[in-house]
Backbone bond lengths (Angstrom), bond angles and torsions (degrees), N, CA, C in turn:
res aa  C-N    CA-C-N  psi(-1)  N-CA   C-N-CA  omega(-1)  CA-C   N-CA-C  phi
1 X - - - 1.463 - - 1.530 109.11 -
2 X 1.340 115.88 126.03 1.461 119.67 -175.26 1.523 113.19 -98.77
3 X 1.334 116.52 -34.99 1.462 119.52 -175.79 1.524 110.10 -128.31
4 X 1.334 115.79 132.97 1.462 121.13 179.72 1.523 109.62 -131.78
5 X 1.335 114.41 167.04 1.466 121.45 176.66 1.517 108.57 -139.27
6 X 1.313 116.16 160.10 1.454 123.40 178.77 1.521 108.73 -108.68
7 X 1.329 116.13 125.77 1.465 121.50 178.60 1.529 108.80 -110.29
8 X 1.312 116.13 97.76 1.453 121.21 179.58 1.514 112.72 91.04
9 X 1.326 115.18 140.48 1.473 121.25 176.25 1.525 110.34 -123.05
10 X 1.332 115.69 19.35 1.463 122.83 -177.03 1.528 112.00 -62.96
11 X 1.327 116.83 -39.79 1.461 120.28 -173.04 1.524 111.42 -80.08
12 X 1.336 115.94 146.59 1.468 120.82 -176.86 1.525 112.56 -64.84
13 X 1.332 118.36 -20.59 1.462 120.57 -179.41 1.527 113.33 -92.53
14 X 1.317 117.81 4.40 1.470 119.84 -178.48 1.522 111.59 -57.90
15 X 1.309 116.94 -39.41 1.464 120.20 179.63 1.517 112.43 -64.19
16 X 1.332 117.16 -42.07 1.466 120.69 179.73 1.527 111.23 -63.45
17 X 1.341 116.40 -43.08 1.463 119.48 179.20 1.527 110.63 -65.41
18 X 1.322 116.75 -37.33 1.457 120.37 179.45 1.524 111.03 -64.80
19 X 1.326 116.80 -40.63 1.473 120.03 176.77 1.521 110.83 -60.52
20 X 1.327 116.77 -42.61 1.471 120.26 178.25 1.524 110.50 -63.05
21 X 1.331 116.13 -43.72 1.466 120.14 -179.06 1.524 111.50 -64.33
22 X 1.325 116.86 -37.42 1.463 120.21 -178.77 1.527 111.75 -69.43
23 X 1.333 117.11 -25.98 1.464 120.53 177.19 1.525 112.09 -75.76
24 X 1.339 116.55 -31.01 1.461 120.49 -170.13 1.517 114.20 -111.42
25 X 1.332 117.56 -15.32 1.460 121.51 -177.33 1.528 109.78 -144.65
26 X 1.310 114.45 177.90 1.468 120.60 169.23 1.524 107.49 -95.55
27 X 1.330 116.44 117.29 1.466 120.55 176.94 1.520 107.29 -87.81
28 X 1.337 115.83 114.03 1.471 118.63 -170.38 1.523 113.39 -94.89
29 X 1.346 118.39 -8.05 1.448 117.94 177.73 1.511 113.73 173.64
30 X 1.320 114.86 166.84 1.461 123.58 -178.44 1.519 108.55 -129.03
31 X 1.334 116.04 130.78 1.455 119.34 170.52 1.527 108.99 -114.32
32 X 1.317 115.98 131.84 1.468 122.95 177.93 1.519 107.13 -152.47
33 X 1.347 117.06 125.03 1.462 119.92 -174.51 1.519 112.99 -70.59
34 X 1.343 117.80 -25.71 1.458 121.66 177.21 1.530 108.48 -82.51
35 X 1.302 117.33 109.37 1.459 121.90 -172.33 1.530 112.46 -60.98
36 X 1.322 116.21 -41.76 1.463 119.15 -179.32 1.527 110.96 -63.63
37 X 1.333 116.06 -44.35 1.466 120.38 179.81 1.531 110.34 -67.00
38 X 1.338 116.44 -40.06 1.472 121.25 178.87 1.521 111.58 -61.14
39 X 1.328 116.61 -49.15 1.463 120.14 -175.37 1.529 110.94 -64.63
40 X 1.318 116.77 -40.63 1.465 120.03 179.40 1.522 110.79 -64.92
41 X 1.326 116.42 -41.19 1.459 120.56 -178.78 1.531 110.62 -67.10
42 X 1.318 117.06 -46.40 1.464 120.58 -179.70 1.530 111.42 -63.40
43 X 1.317 116.94 -36.92 1.463 120.43 176.86 1.521 110.64 -66.36
44 X 1.322 116.83 -42.24 1.463 121.01 -179.29 1.522 111.79 -60.32
45 X 1.339 117.12 -41.09 1.463 120.36 -174.80 1.531 113.02 -105.67
46 X 1.336 116.44 5.18 1.467 121.83 178.33 1.525 110.29 54.06
47 X 1.325 115.52 52.30 1.451 122.19 -178.31 1.529 109.98 -121.58
48 X 1.334 117.96 149.26 1.464 120.35 175.78 1.529 111.30 -75.82
49 X 1.306 116.10 156.93 1.463 122.24 178.26 1.526 109.72 -106.00
50 X 1.321 115.64 144.08 1.461 120.39 167.50 1.522 108.25 -80.97
51 X 1.319 116.98 138.39 1.457 120.73 179.63 1.530 111.92 -70.88
52 X 1.335 116.54 -25.87 1.456 120.28 -177.41 1.518 109.79 -152.58
53 X 1.332 115.68 163.51 1.459 120.57 175.41 1.532 110.38 -62.61
54 X 1.317 116.31 -34.45 1.461 121.09 178.34 1.525 110.93 -62.64
55 X 1.333 117.09 -35.63 1.461 119.94 176.80 1.523 110.92 -65.79
56 X 1.330 117.29 -38.70 1.469 120.36 175.33 1.530 110.04 -60.90
57 X 1.347 116.60 -45.81 1.459 120.83 -178.67 1.526 111.53 -60.59
58 X 1.318 116.17 -35.73 1.468 120.63 -176.94 1.526 112.77 -86.79
59 X 1.306 117.49 -2.74 1.469 121.78 -174.54 1.527 111.92 -74.95
60 X 1.319 116.03 174.07 1.462 122.89 178.43 1.525 113.09 -84.19
61 X 1.337 117.62 3.83 1.469 120.44 179.47 1.524 109.91 -61.29
62 X 1.331 115.95 127.59 1.462 120.32 175.60 1.525 111.35 -81.07
63 X 1.321 115.14 -35.08 1.457 120.99 -179.19 1.512 111.10 -130.76
64 X 1.334 115.46 152.87 1.465 121.13 -177.53 1.521 109.07 -130.76
65 X 1.329 115.76 132.72 1.463 123.04 176.28 1.522 107.74 -97.15
66 X 1.330 116.31 116.17 1.465 121.62 -173.88 1.523 110.09 -97.16
67 X 1.332 115.31 115.76 1.464 122.27 178.75 1.523 110.77 -130.62
68 X 1.299 116.70 28.63 1.461 121.75 178.90 1.517 110.54 -80.19
69 X 1.326 117.25 176.97 1.462 121.55 177.96 1.526 109.38 -59.45
70 X 1.317 116.25 143.25 1.461 120.72 -173.33 1.521 112.58 -59.16
71 X 1.325 117.61 -37.01 1.467 119.18 -177.75 1.534 112.80 -69.03
72 X 1.338 117.02 -11.68 1.465 120.78 178.20 1.531 112.64 -97.72
73 X 1.320 117.01 -8.87 1.463 120.73 -172.82 1.530 113.71 -54.53
74 X 1.316 117.02 -53.04 1.462 120.21 -168.79 1.527 111.75 -59.48
75 X 1.317 117.21 -52.85 1.466 119.84 -177.36 1.526 111.02 -62.74
76 X 1.325 117.07 -40.20 1.462 119.80 179.80 1.528 111.43 -66.00
77 X 1.331 117.05 -44.10 1.462 119.54 -177.11 1.521 112.13 -67.81
78 X 1.315 117.38 -35.91 1.462 119.99 177.24 1.524 109.81 -62.08
79 X 1.312 116.91 -43.70 1.467 120.45 178.82 1.531 111.13 -67.28
80 X 1.332 116.88 -36.63 1.467 120.22 177.25 1.523 110.63 -64.88
81 X 1.327 116.39 -44.79 1.462 120.02 179.14 1.523 110.73 -63.06
82 X 1.328 116.80 -42.44 1.467 120.64 178.91 1.527 111.76 -63.06
83 X 1.343 116.38 -25.37 1.467 120.70 177.11 1.531 111.66 -87.71
84 X 1.331 116.83 2.94 1.460 120.93 177.54 1.510 114.96 81.20
85 X 1.337 117.37 18.04 1.465 121.09 -178.98 1.535 110.47 -89.75
86 X 1.336 116.45 133.72 1.455 120.65 170.43 1.533 108.20 -69.88
87 X 1.340 116.73 149.39 1.467 121.09 -169.14 1.512 111.54 -126.11
88 X 1.333 115.52 128.91 1.463 123.40 165.53 1.515 106.93 -116.44
89 X 1.345 116.96 135.40 1.460 118.72 -179.39 1.514 112.52 -132.42
90 X 1.317 114.68 144.08 1.461 120.30 166.23 1.525 107.72 -67.87
91 X 1.336 115.89 150.11 1.465 119.56 177.47 1.535 108.95 -78.89
92 X 1.352 117.90 150.51 1.441 127.55 -1.22 1.529 109.79 -87.52
93 X 1.367 115.12 164.83 1.453 119.71 -178.10 1.527 111.68 -62.72
94 X 1.328 117.18 -50.41 1.472 121.72 -178.48 1.517 108.27 -158.40
95 X 1.331 115.75 172.13 1.462 120.61 -174.56 1.520 113.50 -90.13
96 X 1.325 117.68 -14.59 1.463 120.61 178.78 1.519 109.62 -131.22
97 X 1.331 115.25 155.48 1.464 119.63 178.50 1.525 110.99 -69.18
98 X 1.321 117.85 -32.58 1.463 120.58 176.62 1.531 111.02 -61.88
99 X 1.342 115.99 -43.00 1.461 119.13 178.73 1.529 111.13 -65.77
100 X 1.319 116.82 -38.37 1.470 119.72 176.45 1.523 110.61 -58.92
101 X 1.320 116.10 -43.22 1.462 119.46 -179.06 1.518 111.03 -67.00
102 X 1.323 117.20 -36.20 1.467 120.45 176.36 1.531 110.74 -60.17
103 X 1.342 115.94 -43.00 1.466 119.69 177.44 1.523 110.25 -65.20
104 X 1.328 116.67 -45.70 1.462 120.58 -179.80 1.522 111.18 -57.84
105 X 1.326 116.93 -41.57 1.466 121.02 179.46 1.529 110.78 -63.97
106 X 1.334 116.46 -41.23 1.467 120.22 -179.89 1.521 111.37 -67.65
107 X 1.329 116.38 -39.94 1.471 121.00 178.06 1.529 109.97 -61.82
108 X 1.333 116.64 -45.37 1.465 120.58 -179.42 1.527 111.56 -67.08
109 X 1.329 116.27 -44.24 1.466 120.59 -177.54 1.521 111.71 -60.51
110 X 1.331 116.34 -38.98 1.458 121.09 -175.32 1.525 113.85 -97.04
111 X 1.347 116.19 -0.55 1.467 121.80 176.34 1.529 112.55 53.52
112 X 1.334 115.43 47.10 1.466 120.46 177.08 1.524 110.02 -104.75
113 X 1.330 115.32 154.78 1.464 120.08 176.00 1.527 110.10 -72.65
114 X 1.332 115.32 147.20 1.457 120.85 177.37 1.523 108.34 -138.88
115 X 1.339 116.13 128.97 1.462 122.14 177.08 1.521 108.30 -135.61
116 X 1.333 116.59 135.88 1.461 121.75 175.54 1.526 109.31 -113.55
117 X 1.308 117.00 147.80 1.457 121.91 -172.37 1.529 112.70 -82.17
118 X 1.324 115.71 75.02 1.464 121.21 173.09 1.527 107.25 -92.69
119 X 1.326 115.65 69.00 1.462 123.75 -164.53 1.524 113.42 -60.53
120 X 1.352 117.78 -35.90 1.462 119.15 -175.40 1.527 112.53 -67.77
121 X 1.319 118.14 -21.03 1.461 120.77 177.30 1.526 112.28 -73.84
122 X 1.328 117.10 -5.40 1.465 121.13 176.73 1.519 112.58 -106.09
123 X 1.345 117.32 -0.74 1.456 121.58 -171.66 1.537 112.65 -99.07
124 X 1.357 117.20 151.54 1.467 120.86 -172.78 1.529 115.25 -57.58
125 X 1.339 118.15 -42.02 1.464 119.54 -176.24 1.518 113.16 -61.94
126 X 1.351 118.78 -59.67 1.468 119.53 177.93 1.522 113.60 -60.55
127 X 1.330 118.18 -36.39 1.458 120.35 177.66 1.526 111.18 -61.86
128 X 1.327 116.32 -38.68 1.469 120.18 179.18 1.515 110.82 -67.65
129 X 1.334 117.40 -43.66 1.469 120.91 176.85 1.527 110.52 -59.35
130 X 1.342 117.00 -44.29 1.470 120.24 179.96 1.526 110.92 -63.34
131 X 1.309 116.81 -38.01 1.472 120.21 178.63 1.522 111.04 -63.81
132 X 1.346 116.84 -40.82 1.472 120.41 178.40 1.526 109.94 -64.40
133 X 1.334 117.12 -43.83 1.466 121.06 178.33 1.528 110.42 -58.97
134 X 1.341 115.71 -48.86 1.459 120.58 -175.91 1.522 112.52 -66.32
135 X 1.335 117.25 -23.67 1.465 120.27 178.52 1.527 112.34 -71.04
136 X 1.340 117.31 -18.38 1.460 121.75 -178.04 1.511 114.32 87.45
137 X 1.327 117.11 -0.25 1.465 119.81 -175.71 1.525 112.49 -64.07
138 X 1.326 117.91 -28.73 1.464 120.26 -179.93 1.524 112.40 -86.06
139 X 1.332 116.96 -6.80 1.455 120.04 -178.27 1.521 111.24 74.19
140 X 1.319 115.93 -148.15 1.467 121.91 179.47 1.528 109.30 -74.23
141 X 1.306 116.34 121.08 1.467 120.77 -177.60 1.526 109.36 -74.18
142 X 1.332 115.94 128.23 1.468 120.02 -179.49 1.521 113.59 -125.99
143 X 1.347 117.76 -5.45 1.466 119.57 -178.61 1.521 109.55 -155.17
144 X 1.336 116.55 132.84 1.463 123.17 174.77 1.521 107.86 -135.17
145 X 1.312 115.99 136.34 1.467 120.42 176.90 1.518 108.82 -138.01
146 X 1.338 115.46 132.57 1.459 121.03 176.16 1.520 108.25 -126.73
147 X 1.317 116.64 131.96 1.471 121.52 176.90 1.525 108.07 -126.55
148 X 1.334 115.88 125.13 1.454 121.62 179.20 1.517 108.36 -147.03
149 X 1.313 117.52 121.43 1.461 121.07 -176.90 1.521 109.55 -148.27
150 X 1.325 115.84 164.54 1.454 121.19 171.82 1.528 108.74 -148.84
151 X 1.325 116.21 -176.90 1.470 120.97 -172.61 1.523 112.16 -105.35
152 X 1.334 116.72 23.13 1.459 120.07 -173.45 1.506 115.48 -56.97
153 X 1.341 116.98 -32.46 1.464 119.94 179.95 1.527 111.54 -88.47
154 X 1.321 116.39 -50.10 1.472 118.15 -176.43 1.528 112.22 -68.04
155 X 1.337 117.86 -25.99 1.461 120.91 177.08 1.535 112.38 -103.20
156 X 1.336 116.66 4.44 1.470 123.81 171.35 1.524 115.06 58.07
157 X 1.333 117.15 38.53 1.465 117.50 176.82 1.535 113.82 -104.77
158 X 1.328 118.23 -9.29 1.462 119.07 173.32 1.527 109.77 -70.55
159 X 1.329 118.41 142.35 1.472 119.32 177.24 1.522 110.64 -64.35
160 X 1.303 116.25 151.70 1.467 121.14 -175.15 1.522 112.31 -58.26
161 X 1.342 117.80 -35.45 1.465 119.21 -175.64 1.530 112.49 -68.65
162 X 1.330 118.16 -11.98 1.470 120.49 176.18 1.523 112.08 -72.12
163 X 1.319 116.95 -6.76 1.467 121.18 176.78 1.529 111.99 -103.46
164 X 1.324 116.51 4.81 1.462 121.21 -178.17 1.529 108.60 -86.77
165 X 1.321 116.56 108.45 1.465 121.05 -174.12 1.527 111.98 -61.39
166 X 1.321 118.45 -35.50 1.466 120.73 -179.86 1.515 111.21 -64.17
167 X 1.320 117.24 -46.46 1.461 121.03 -177.18 1.525 112.54 -73.55
168 X 1.329 116.06 -37.50 1.467 121.09 -174.40 1.520 113.17 -88.89
169 X 1.328 116.62 -31.70 1.456 120.27 -173.06 1.503 113.50 83.04
170 X 1.324 117.61 -0.99 1.459 122.57 -178.40 1.505 108.99 163.54
171 X 1.324 116.12 -163.67 1.449 120.72 -177.22 1.515 112.87 -119.26
172 X 1.327 115.47 -121.89 1.464 120.85 -173.57 1.523 112.68 -57.85
173 X 1.339 117.73 -39.07 1.460 118.74 -175.70 1.523 112.13 -67.80
174 X 1.323 118.14 -46.73 1.463 118.94 -176.63 1.520 111.61 -73.22
175 X 1.328 117.52 -23.58 1.465 120.32 178.84 1.528 109.99 -89.74
176 X 1.305 117.05 -85.39 1.465 121.08 -176.12 1.528 111.70 -68.56
177 X 1.316 116.69 -32.78 1.455 120.71 179.71 1.513 113.97 -67.34
178 X 1.334 117.42 -13.90 1.463 120.35 178.08 1.523 111.33 -59.12
179 X 1.342 117.20 -34.21 1.464 119.78 -179.72 1.528 111.11 -61.23
180 X 1.316 116.19 -44.38 1.460 119.40 177.39 1.507 112.50 -64.75
181 X 1.329 117.24 -38.66 1.458 120.65 -178.19 1.524 112.07 -63.27
182 X 1.339 116.70 -47.03 1.466 116.24 -177.48 1.530 111.72 -74.33
183 X 1.331 118.24 -28.69 1.468 118.87 175.15 1.525 110.77 -69.07
184 X 1.322 117.14 -41.46 1.461 120.54 178.26 1.521 110.42 -65.68
185 X 1.325 117.82 -39.97 1.462 120.89 175.61 1.530 110.58 -61.26
186 X 1.316 117.31 -39.78 1.475 124.35 178.20 1.532 110.94 -59.24
187 X 1.330 115.55 -37.67 1.459 121.05 -176.52 1.526 112.06 -89.36
188 X 1.321 117.00 -43.58 1.463 121.87 -168.29 1.519 115.60 -109.48
189 X 1.319 117.84 -23.42 1.457 119.83 -175.77 1.514 112.29 84.52
190 X 1.334 116.39 -153.04 1.460 122.48 -173.25 1.521 110.42 -84.25
191 X 1.333 118.12 125.56 1.469 120.92 -178.30 1.529 112.41 -76.73
192 X 1.325 113.56 159.60 1.462 120.78 176.25 1.520 111.20 -84.66
193 X 1.341 116.76 -40.52 1.463 121.48 177.53 1.523 109.70 -133.35
194 X 1.333 115.28 152.33 1.468 121.95 179.72 1.525 108.35 -138.73
195 X 1.330 116.92 128.09 1.467 121.66 177.83 1.526 108.73 -136.84
196 X 1.334 116.08 142.28 1.467 120.53 -176.36 1.519 111.91 -130.91
197 X 1.328 114.37 153.96 1.465 122.76 166.91 1.519 107.04 -126.67
198 X 1.342 117.14 121.74 1.455 123.42 178.82 1.533 108.68 -120.52
199 X 1.333 116.78 134.31 1.464 120.98 177.85 1.525 110.24 -136.54
200 X 1.314 115.06 170.26 1.459 122.41 168.85 1.516 107.91 -113.27
201 X 1.314 116.08 112.04 1.455 121.62 -176.19 1.517 112.43 -101.95
202 X 1.338 116.87 -5.46 1.458 120.06 -173.66 1.516 110.11 -134.66
203 X 1.323 117.31 134.83 1.457 122.10 171.79 1.519 107.54 -85.59
204 X 1.331 116.38 110.76 1.455 120.95 -171.85 1.522 110.02 -117.77
205 X 1.335 116.72 122.59 1.459 121.09 -176.39 1.525 111.97 -65.30
206 X 1.320 117.98 -35.19 1.460 120.55 179.92 1.523 110.30 -63.16
207 X 1.332 115.31 -44.45 1.465 119.29 -179.49 1.523 110.67 -65.85
208 X 1.312 117.41 -43.67 1.465 120.88 -178.20 1.528 111.69 -66.00
209 X 1.331 116.53 -34.23 1.463 120.32 -176.91 1.526 112.70 -69.31
210 X 1.317 117.08 -22.15 1.464 120.11 -178.69 1.524 112.71 -69.19
211 X 1.326 115.64 -28.04 1.467 121.00 -176.86 1.532 111.12 56.05
212 X 1.350 115.77 42.68 1.466 122.13 177.33 1.524 107.75 -125.75
213 X 1.330 116.41 175.77 1.450 120.16 176.91 1.520 109.72 -55.61
214 X 1.312 115.79 129.03 1.462 121.41 -176.99 1.524 110.12 -78.91
215 X 1.335 116.27 132.83 1.457 120.95 177.06 1.525 109.86 -95.51
216 X 1.325 115.97 158.21 1.468 121.03 -178.62 1.529 111.18 -71.95
217 X 1.339 115.91 146.59 1.462 120.11 175.06 1.533 112.33 -115.69
218 X 1.336 117.23 0.79 1.461 122.31 -177.87 1.525 106.39 -145.11
219 X 1.333 118.19 124.59 1.461 118.37 -168.28 1.523 113.04 -152.34
220 X 1.325 115.01 146.45 1.465 123.03 173.13 1.528 108.08 -138.80
221 X 1.327 116.47 134.35 1.463 122.19 172.41 1.523 108.81 -124.06
222 X 1.333 115.63 131.70 1.464 122.04 -179.35 1.524 108.72 -114.97
223 X 1.327 115.65 131.84 1.460 121.74 -177.67 1.527 110.39 -123.84
224 X 1.330 116.21 142.40 1.462 120.85 175.43 1.521 108.86 -120.69
225 X 1.335 115.40 156.62 1.459 122.11 -173.75 1.522 110.03 -128.44
226 X 1.319 115.34 158.96 1.463 120.27 -174.73 1.525 112.75 -64.19
227 X 1.336 117.01 -22.04 1.467 119.76 179.22 1.528 112.89 -89.98
228 X 1.351 116.59 5.46 1.460 120.71 177.70 1.509 115.19 97.06
229 X 1.328 117.88 -6.41 1.466 120.58 179.40 1.530 110.30 -68.84
230 X 1.340 115.15 148.63 1.459 123.15 173.45 1.529 108.18 -122.61
231 X 1.335 116.38 136.24 1.457 121.60 176.13 1.513 109.43 -125.44
232 X 1.331 115.83 141.02 1.460 122.58 -178.02 1.527 108.75 -126.14
233 X 1.319 115.73 127.06 1.466 121.80 178.47 1.525 108.50 -116.82
234 X 1.324 116.76 113.32 1.471 123.22 -176.32 1.529 109.20 -113.01
235 X 1.333 116.59 134.85 1.451 119.06 -178.93 1.525 110.42 -155.60
236 X 1.317 116.93 169.11 1.460 120.33 178.17 1.512 112.41 173.31
237 X 1.326 114.19 163.95 1.466 122.30 177.75 1.530 110.91 -106.24
238 X 1.336 118.31 20.35 1.466 120.08 -165.71 1.531 113.09 -128.39
239 X 1.333 117.35 25.74 1.465 119.45 -175.90 1.517 111.37 -132.31
240 X 1.319 115.49 145.12 1.453 123.19 172.56 1.529 110.27 -115.24
241 X 1.321 115.83 148.02 1.476 122.70 168.23 1.527 113.88 64.23
242 X 1.328 117.80 26.22 1.466 121.11 -179.04 1.522 107.48 -108.31
243 X 1.338 118.66 115.13 1.468 119.87 -175.40 1.528 112.31 -70.99
244 X 1.322 116.02 148.39 1.456 120.66 170.66 1.523 108.52 -59.37
245 X 1.345 116.08 133.29 1.460 120.36 -174.63 1.524 110.19 -136.07
246 X 1.323 115.33 130.39 1.461 122.11 173.55 1.515 107.93 -128.27
247 X 1.327 116.69 116.18 1.465 119.85 179.55 1.522 109.69 -124.58
248 X 1.322 114.77 142.34 1.450 121.70 -176.91 1.527 108.69 -134.41
249 X 1.342 116.12 131.59 1.462 120.84 178.65 1.514 111.31 -120.47
250 X 1.319 115.82 142.93 1.455 121.60 175.66 1.509 110.39 -137.96
251 X 1.331 117.19 -179.82 1.465 119.33 -176.79 1.527 112.91 -76.95
252 X 1.352 117.11 -1.47 1.464 120.30 176.54 1.526 112.85 -119.77
253 X 1.362 116.96 3.10 1.449 118.17 177.98 1.511 113.11 151.84
254 X 1.326 115.37 -173.19 1.455 121.27 -177.27 1.528 110.28 -139.28
255 X 1.343 114.74 159.61 1.461 121.91 174.05 1.513 107.65 -141.59
256 X 1.332 116.43 147.47 1.458 120.69 -177.83 1.521 109.96 -142.28
257 X 1.324 114.51 134.46 1.456 122.40 171.67 1.511 106.87 -110.98
258 X 1.324 117.27 125.65 1.456 121.08 179.06 1.514 109.11 -145.19
259 X 1.310 115.97 124.27 1.456 120.23 -180.00 1.511 111.98 72.69
260 X 1.319 116.31 -98.54 1.466 121.20 -177.88 1.523 112.62 -129.62
261 X 1.320 118.65 10.61 1.456 119.74 -174.08 1.523 111.53 -136.08
262 X 1.333 115.18 158.13 1.460 123.09 176.79 1.517 108.57 -126.33
263 X 1.328 115.91 136.69 1.450 120.46 172.68 1.525 108.90 -137.93
264 X 1.323 115.74 164.43 1.464 120.57 -179.43 1.521 109.46 -143.84
265 X 1.312 114.56 155.28 1.463 122.26 174.16 1.534 106.08 -137.87
266 X 1.317 117.30 108.89 1.459 121.02 -172.84 1.523 111.11 -138.11
267 X 1.329 115.44 171.55 1.461 119.53 174.04 1.523 110.83 -60.70
268 X 1.325 116.60 -33.21 1.463 120.63 179.82 1.523 112.43 -68.13
269 X 1.351 117.85 -25.35 1.469 120.97 176.37 1.532 110.69 -97.00
270 X 1.340 115.91 13.00 1.469 122.63 -179.07 1.523 111.77 58.53
271 X 1.343 114.77 33.10 1.455 120.54 178.04 1.510 114.71 77.01
272 X 1.320 117.90 8.44 1.460 121.76 -179.46 1.532 109.48 -91.24
273 X 1.332 116.07 137.64 1.456 120.77 176.93 1.517 109.10 -70.59
274 X 1.329 116.47 123.74 1.465 121.92 -171.83 1.521 110.15 -128.80
275 X 1.316 116.73 130.96 1.453 120.73 174.60 1.530 110.12 -70.73
276 X 1.325 115.94 145.84 1.458 121.58 -178.52 1.525 109.09 -120.10
277 X 1.332 115.96 131.06 1.466 119.63 176.69 1.521 109.71 -64.97
278 X 1.318 116.81 136.57 1.459 121.45 -177.85 1.526 111.64 -74.35
279 X 1.328 114.94 140.86 1.465 120.31 169.73 1.525 109.10 -66.05
280 X 1.328 117.95 152.57 1.466 118.64 172.99 1.524 110.73 -68.69
281 X 1.305 115.98 151.47 1.466 120.30 173.79 1.519 109.42 -67.92
282 X 1.324 115.79 156.95 1.468 121.07 169.11 1.518 106.54 -107.09
283 X 1.328 118.45 166.17 1.471 119.38 178.85 1.526 111.51 -53.67
284 X 1.312 115.89 141.53 1.460 120.16 179.36 1.524 109.60 -64.17
285 X 1.331 117.58 160.72 1.468 118.73 179.25 1.524 113.86 -54.97
286 X 1.329 117.95 -41.45 1.471 118.63 -178.64 1.527 110.75 -68.96
287 X 1.331 117.70 -33.88 1.469 120.05 176.10 1.528 110.26 -66.73
288 X 1.337 116.81 -40.11 1.467 120.11 176.66 1.521 110.58 -59.50
289 X 1.325 115.13 -44.76 1.464 120.51 -179.25 1.518 111.42 -61.72
290 X 1.313 116.88 -46.62 1.459 121.25 -174.01 1.524 112.45 -70.48
291 X 1.331 117.17 -32.02 1.461 120.68 -179.01 1.528 112.50 -90.97
292 X 1.343 116.54 -16.60 1.460 120.14 -177.07 1.504 114.24 83.67
293 X 1.333 117.36 0.63 1.468 121.73 178.77 1.527 108.63 -93.85
294 X 1.323 115.97 76.56 1.466 122.33 -170.34 1.523 110.38 -91.82
295 X 1.328 116.37 125.56 1.456 122.94 -179.21 1.524 110.39 -89.07
296 X 1.334 115.58 160.53 1.456 119.92 173.61 1.524 110.01 -65.34
297 X 1.321 116.94 148.09 1.456 121.00 173.61 1.509 115.91 102.03
298 X 1.345 117.47 2.61 1.461 121.11 -177.72 1.530 111.10 -127.61
299 X 1.335 116.95 22.81 1.444 120.56 -171.15 1.512 115.23 -106.95
300 X 1.319 114.81 -161.35 1.462 120.81 -171.51 1.522 112.33 -67.14
301 X 1.331 118.89 -35.14 1.458 120.00 -179.38 1.524 110.69 -67.03
302 X 1.327 117.29 -40.47 1.462 120.90 176.94 1.528 110.73 -66.36
303 X 1.332 116.93 -35.74 1.461 121.05 176.82 1.526 110.85 -64.35
304 X 1.321 116.87 -42.94 1.468 120.99 177.97 1.528 110.84 -64.02
305 X 1.325 116.86 -40.28 1.469 120.53 179.92 1.526 111.18 -63.57
306 X 1.338 116.92 -38.69 1.459 120.53 179.34 1.523 111.07 -63.71
307 X 1.324 117.07 -45.93 1.465 119.09 178.47 1.527 110.80 -63.59
308 X 1.329 117.85 -38.80 1.471 120.02 177.00 1.520 110.73 -55.93
309 X 1.332 117.57 -46.49 1.460 120.72 -179.19 1.526 111.43 -65.26
310 X 1.321 116.88 -37.22 1.465 119.80 178.89 1.532 111.39 -67.92
311 X 1.314 116.54 -41.57 1.463 119.63 176.84 1.526 109.95 -58.02
312 X 1.313 116.73 -44.45 1.461 120.96 -179.71 1.526 110.69 -66.68
313 X 1.323 117.17 -40.18 1.476 120.64 -179.51 1.507 111.72 -62.41
314 X 1.331 117.58 -36.76 1.455 121.09 -176.50 1.511 113.84 -85.86
315 X 1.331 117.45 -6.00 1.465 118.78 173.62 1.512 111.33 -67.20
């Protein structure tokens, strides 16, 4: 891919994706409906702005990185696909399963590439845990737990629009909790039951100033499976110094990734806690998209599965 464009700068990772695109392609323009946000972003990266979404559609960009508000994703991506543009999107794909299917239909009809940013599936820790699971060393998997949190709310560094329920579709679970959902889906598949607890643990001036429906900043979703497995996805915007943790238990042992290391304790290690060498990372989803070397596991079906789990979590 030689030429790309940026569609929306709403998401906090828009800058990171733009840096990646500028290293691997020519970024020919940025479209963002919020003029103040657009001008600041274009100035920061010394990039031209599209005057309208229609100008982006008519541009020479082969691929488009979508970082707009989540509630706008579906309509924008359908129009991008109809214009023959390859699509990379920040998670989640859309807020409803119907909208996900509309995007999937447009992607298939127009034969364009589609990649979603399931970033943890490209990283050494989760890849190592998945390799241990697939080896059979843990036996029958009966428990999975993922914990991922940051201090965006309690330390007030998340942008105010991340608390807008209409634009986001939710709070901590649909945003940061998405990582746990797609990793659990990767390991366990589709759950039989889904139950959640959402709270507000932090008084946040940005959220209160919006005068909109308040989204959760502290969340847990518990899932059960027909084979008896239980999975727990914990997330929040209200914690400091808590490492990302993925732990998996089976009838022959357990493995845990926390921070930067993986260890296991299994029948094969005679019950001794053993450090595990990390698998190498694979190219990130945005790098796969930009180079065209797209791996399995980052496509439209995985995007649809993630939205399905989020819909169930928010019921």
